[in-house]
N, C-alpha and C positions, 0 to 999 in steps of 0.2 A: 407365849412368844419368847422369842429368843430376846436378848439384850444386845440390841444393834444400835443403840443411841450412846453407849457410854464412852466411846471416842471423843463425844461432843461435850462431856460434864467438865464444868466450869468454863465454859464458852459462851458467848454472846450469840443467840439463834433467833430467827424469828420462825415461828411454826402455823403452818397454813391449815386450818382444821375446819370440819364439816359439822354442822349440827342443824340436821334436817335439810332443809331447802338453803340456810344459811351457810355463808362463808366467812370465816374470820382469820385475821391475823394477829399473833399474840408474839410481843418481841419480850425479851429477857434472857436469863442465864440457865441454861440447863445444870440443875443441883441435882438431880437423881434419878434412878429408872429401877423400875422393879418389872415384875413379869408382863404386868398389864397396864403399867401407869409409868407417865413420866412425870417428874416435878420439876416445874418452872418457876423461878425468883424473879417477878417483876420489878420495874424500876424504883416502885415505891416498897419495895422490900418485901411483898405479899408473896407468899409461897403456895402456887396452886398445883394442884393434882389435874392431870390430863390422862382420858383415856387412851393408848395407842389406837384403838380403832378409829379415833375422831380424828388422827393425824393423816392429812393428805401431801404435805411436804415439809422438809425442814431444811433451812438453810443459814450460813453463815451470816451473821448481821455485823455488816461493816459500819462503824461509827464515822459519821462525816462532821470533819471538823470546818468548820465555817471562818472567814476572817471576817468580822463585824465591826 
């Protein structure tokens, strides 16, 4: 597969993933891309490898700053 996600490395993103009948949202920072995998770093600093075949969509994550 082509490296089409490289321009988003280092940016906060939301991944929409498919696992069978389930749909999952994962938030984090894209930290790497290989031929078949994406590496996402979650907020608690865990690196997760995700198969590109599971990705339905990738979106920029826009932090919301509240005034509490």
